[in-house]
Backbone as CSV, one residue per row, in Angstrom:
resi,resn,N_x,N_y,N_z,CA_x,CA_y,CA_z,C_x,C_y,C_z
1,UNK,-270.201,-83.331,-213.425,-270.128,-81.967,-213.456,-270.693,-81.238,-211.943
2,UNK,-271.897,-81.923,-212.130,-272.714,-81.199,-210.649,-272.171,-81.717,-209.701
3,UNK,-271.312,-82.484,-209.240,-270.519,-83.060,-208.178,-269.716,-82.229,-208.063
4,UNK,-268.614,-81.416,-208.942,-268.049,-80.836,-208.811,-268.468,-79.290,-208.574
5,UNK,-269.176,-78.850,-209.162,-270.055,-77.892,-208.899,-270.405,-77.850,-207.568
6,UNK,-270.822,-78.758,-206.632,-271.039,-78.784,-205.563,-269.978,-78.742,-204.774
7,UNK,-268.863,-79.683,-204.553,-267.850,-79.226,-204.131,-267.283,-77.795,-204.410
8,UNK,-267.357,-77.209,-205.202,-266.784,-75.726,-205.400,-267.530,-74.717,-204.665
9,UNK,-268.783,-75.209,-204.048,-269.662,-74.151,-203.431,-269.556,-74.516,-202.030
10,UNK,-269.213,-76.456,-201.660,-269.043,-76.161,-200.522,-267.814,-75.682,-200.194
11,UNK,-266.600,-75.591,-200.792,-265.184,-75.069,-200.597,-265.592,-73.522,-200.481
12,UNK,-266.737,-72.712,-201.262,-266.790,-71.394,-201.204,-267.087,-70.759,-200.052
13,UNK,-268.024,-72.259,-199.574,-269.013,-71.535,-198.203,-267.783,-71.638,-197.126
14,UNK,-267.065,-72.886,-196.829,-266.389,-72.916,-195.908,-265.294,-71.817,-195.801
15,UNK,-264.737,-71.176,-197.201,-263.931,-70.010,-196.805,-264.406,-69.196,-196.415
16,UNK,-265.760,-68.985,-196.864,-266.656,-67.442,-196.343,-266.492,-67.469,-195.334
17,UNK,-267.260,-68.665,-194.471,-267.206,-68.977,-192.645,-265.846,-68.913,-192.264
18,UNK,-264.933,-69.379,-192.662,-263.556,-69.137,-191.893,-263.354,-67.757,-192.078
19,UNK,-263.410,-67.068,-192.755,-263.040,-65.341,-193.111,-264.118,-64.570,-191.993
20,UNK,-265.311,-64.972,-192.276,-265.998,-64.187,-191.194,-265.550,-64.849,-189.486
21,UNK,-265.423,-66.008,-189.375,-264.727,-66.155,-188.420,-263.480,-65.161,-187.414
22,UNK,-262.916,-65.290,-188.278,-261.731,-65.008,-188.209,-261.410,-63.349,-187.930
23,UNK,-262.564,-62.466,-188.662,-262.913,-61.306,-188.678,-263.370,-61.026,-187.501
24,UNK,-264.354,-61.607,-187.104,-265.334,-61.916,-185.848,-264.183,-61.539,-184.631
25,UNK,-263.415,-63.072,-184.805,-262.284,-62.709,-183.659,-261.715,-61.516,-183.551
26,UNK,-260.989,-61.282,-184.515,-260.110,-59.884,-184.716,-260.487,-58.632,-184.397
27,UNK,-261.833,-58.391,-184.754,-262.561,-57.601,-184.035,-262.445,-57.295,-182.851
28,UNK,-262.919,-58.360,-182.108,-263.388,-58.543,-180.801,-262.161,-58.256,-180.244
29,UNK,-260.744,-58.816,-180.247,-259.597,-58.326,-180.107,-259.526,-57.251,-180.201
30,UNK,-259.819,-56.331,-181.108,-259.240,-54.708,-180.997,-259.850,-54.676,-180.120
31,UNK,-261.478,-54.892,-179.918,-261.770,-53.813,-179.124,-261.151,-54.069,-177.214
32,UNK,-261.122,-55.336,-177.394,-260.601,-55.233,-176.210,-259.159,-55.374,-175.509
33,UNK,-258.522,-54.847,-176.803,-257.009,-54.445,-176.264,-256.720,-53.183,-176.890
34,UNK,-258.377,-52.502,-177.338,-257.878,-50.647,-177.550,-256.990,-49.960,-177.475
35,UNK,-256.924,-50.204,-175.586,-256.009,-49.159,-175.144,-254.185,-49.640,-175.400
36,UNK,-254.310,-50.793,-175.607,-252.882,-51.108,-176.564,-252.450,-51.071,-177.161
37,UNK,-253.497,-51.027,-178.368,-253.065,-50.145,-179.631,-252.940,-48.759,-179.851
38,UNK,-254.042,-48.193,-178.811,-253.583,-46.868,-178.653,-252.307,-46.096,-177.758
39,UNK,-252.099,-46.822,-176.408,-251.294,-46.634,-175.480,-250.061,-47.057,-175.452
40,UNK,-250.153,-48.719,-176.258,-248.444,-49.371,-175.894,-248.768,-50.488,-174.644
41,UNK,-247.723,-51.353,-174.726,-247.825,-52.653,-173.678,-248.105,-52.387,-172.104
42,UNK,-248.350,-51.324,-171.957,-248.197,-50.455,-170.980,-249.866,-50.665,-170.642
43,UNK,-250.797,-50.573,-171.433,-252.218,-50.777,-171.303,-252.820,-52.023,-171.403
44,UNK,-251.703,-53.147,-172.057,-252.360,-54.334,-172.471,-253.298,-54.981,-171.321
45,UNK,-254.158,-55.666,-171.836,-255.266,-56.151,-170.503,-255.095,-57.490,-170.573
46,UNK,-254.944,-58.153,-169.686,-255.084,-60.045,-169.741,-256.528,-60.211,-170.148
47,UNK,-256.161,-60.492,-171.588,-257.548,-61.064,-172.172,-257.164,-62.754,-172.316
48,UNK,-258.218,-63.357,-171.561,-258.074,-64.454,-171.513,-259.237,-65.513,-172.792
49,UNK,-258.526,-66.409,-173.502,-259.150,-66.822,-174.507,-260.558,-67.196,-174.285
50,UNK,-261.254,-67.918,-173.288,-262.646,-68.026,-173.139,-263.382,-67.057,-172.982
51,UNK,-262.983,-65.578,-172.804,-263.594,-64.536,-172.748,-264.151,-64.088,-173.876
52,UNK,-263.476,-64.369,-175.037,-263.712,-64.111,-176.563,-264.562,-65.382,-177.040
53,UNK,-264.102,-66.214,-176.820,-264.888,-67.228,-177.022,-266.351,-67.388,-176.037
54,UNK,-266.771,-67.115,-174.920,-267.981,-66.734,-174.745,-268.764,-65.445,-175.375
55,UNK,-267.594,-64.664,-175.456,-268.667,-63.262,-176.347,-268.867,-63.513,-177.166
56,UNK,-268.427,-64.134,-178.325,-269.105,-64.465,-179.828,-269.638,-65.646,-179.968
57,UNK,-269.423,-66.855,-178.808,-270.551,-67.608,-178.484,-269.829,-68.685,-179.199
58,UNK,-268.800,-69.267,-179.403,-267.819,-69.976,-180.059,-267.011,-70.726,-179.421
59,UNK,-266.647,-71.893,-179.432,-266.270,-72.960,-178.803,-264.471,-72.387,-178.521
60,UNK,-264.199,-72.920,-177.497,-262.477,-72.413,-176.894,-261.763,-72.686,-177.740
61,UNK,-261.853,-73.935,-178.494,-260.703,-74.563,-179.674,-260.648,-73.691,-180.973
62,UNK,-262.389,-72.975,-181.351,-261.930,-72.322,-182.180,-261.801,-71.375,-182.331
63,UNK,-261.492,-70.578,-181.345,-260.393,-69.167,-180.903,-259.072,-69.532,-181.196
64,UNK,-258.869,-70.753,-180.215,-257.383,-71.186,-180.457,-257.091,-71.202,-181.778
65,UNK,-257.387,-71.902,-182.824,-257.521,-72.606,-183.707,-256.982,-70.952,-184.763
66,UNK,-258.190,-70.380,-184.845,-258.304,-68.990,-185.595,-256.821,-68.426,-185.186
67,UNK,-256.947,-68.074,-183.636,-255.542,-67.119,-184.083,-254.431,-67.475,-184.331
68,UNK,-254.039,-69.092,-184.345,-253.032,-69.589,-184.620,-252.243,-69.065,-186.219
69,UNK,-251.068,-68.927,-185.794,-250.440,-67.930,-187.373,-251.498,-67.400,-188.698
70,UNK,-251.994,-66.324,-187.624,-252.767,-65.358,-188.383,-252.163,-63.799,-187.530
71,UNK,-251.824,-62.736,-188.400,-251.376,-62.194,-188.088,-251.802,-60.665,-187.668
72,UNK,-251.949,-59.708,-187.439,-252.584,-58.382,-187.388,-251.263,-57.040,-187.565
73,UNK,-251.937,-56.752,-188.444,-250.881,-55.514,-188.136,-251.410,-54.199,-187.629
74,UNK,-250.944,-53.729,-187.020,-251.458,-52.474,-185.976,-250.317,-51.733,-186.155
75,UNK,-250.486,-50.066,-185.290,-249.298,-49.209,-185.198,-248.636,-49.703,-184.679
76,UNK,-248.618,-50.458,-183.336,-247.539,-51.250,-182.291,-247.216,-52.014,-182.867
77,UNK,-247.154,-52.735,-184.328,-245.911,-53.649,-185.107,-246.977,-54.561,-185.562
78,UNK,-246.733,-55.631,-186.037,-247.489,-57.167,-186.552,-246.997,-58.184,-185.193
79,UNK,-248.176,-58.110,-185.097,-248.414,-59.161,-183.765,-249.254,-60.947,-184.375
80,UNK,-248.875,-61.971,-184.142,-250.072,-62.801,-183.904,-251.155,-62.977,-183.375
81,UNK,-251.964,-63.100,-183.627,-253.798,-62.899,-183.121,-253.111,-63.601,-181.402
82,UNK,-252.779,-64.763,-181.438,-252.565,-65.137,-180.099,-251.778,-64.392,-178.829
83,UNK,-250.953,-63.731,-179.581,-250.199,-62.416,-178.820,-250.745,-61.792,-177.947
84,UNK,-252.141,-61.595,-178.358,-253.019,-61.100,-177.522,-253.656,-61.555,-176.559
85,UNK,-253.463,-62.527,-176.370,-254.575,-63.428,-175.499,-253.640,-64.071,-174.603
86,UNK,-254.020,-64.171,-173.676,-253.168,-65.135,-172.275,-254.060,-66.800,-172.035
87,UNK,-253.353,-67.393,-172.595,-253.293,-68.891,-172.443,-254.266,-69.401,-170.674
88,UNK,-254.978,-69.679,-170.773,-255.161,-70.665,-169.229,-256.648,-71.323,-169.453
89,UNK,-256.747,-72.272,-168.470,-257.607,-73.218,-168.402,-258.792,-72.911,-167.340
90,UNK,-259.627,-72.903,-167.863,-261.101,-72.838,-166.904,-260.865,-73.376,-165.742
91,UNK,-261.311,-73.039,-164.664,-261.073,-73.412,-163.187,-261.899,-74.174,-162.927
92,UNK,-261.809,-75.338,-162.490,-262.904,-76.851,-162.559,-263.591,-75.859,-161.039
93,UNK,-264.943,-76.456,-161.342,-265.714,-76.254,-160.243,-265.675,-76.953,-159.389
94,UNK,-266.051,-76.689,-158.036,-265.224,-77.811,-156.906,-265.791,-78.464,-156.603
95,UNK,-266.938,-78.532,-156.945,-268.292,-80.356,-156.634,-267.889,-80.926,-157.624
96,UNK,-266.699,-80.877,-158.957,-265.960,-81.505,-160.087,-264.941,-82.099,-159.600
97,UNK,-264.371,-81.281,-158.826,-262.841,-81.430,-158.736,-262.407,-82.261,-156.969
98,UNK,-261.593,-83.531,-157.351,-261.102,-84.150,-156.433,-260.431,-83.452,-155.362
99,UNK,-260.512,-83.345,-153.994,-259.709,-82.290,-153.202,-258.784,-83.132,-152.507
100,UNK,-257.310,-83.428,-152.472,-256.534,-83.877,-151.694,-255.743,-83.354,-151.028
101,UNK,-255.952,-83.724,-149.421,-254.911,-82.873,-148.771,-253.322,-83.880,-149.146
102,UNK,-252.668,-82.265,-148.909,-251.047,-82.593,-149.055,-250.100,-83.001,-147.381
103,UNK,-249.792,-83.940,-147.419,-248.831,-84.431,-146.435,-247.844,-83.472,-146.375
104,UNK,-247.856,-83.347,-144.886,-246.823,-81.985,-144.371,-245.578,-82.961,-144.922
């Protein structure tokens, strides 16, 4: 019985943490895309996944996972959270990149 109680508490803790993370990410997206929500698509800004990750001090993978298959209903319609983000890779610092010259 003690083992089942421990598992139940663990499950509740993880569900709460997942909810809290989703809420934080959603709030950050709303804050960054407020102009879109108020004025429509012409006011949407390119929001890169790593901007939200950096702001919330979370890993980009966490943001990607949180925004997949989760939807937000807004006055502009219902959209997957990923809709508000531009997916791009961070640039590789020059000192870590191998530069190759293209042949003419």
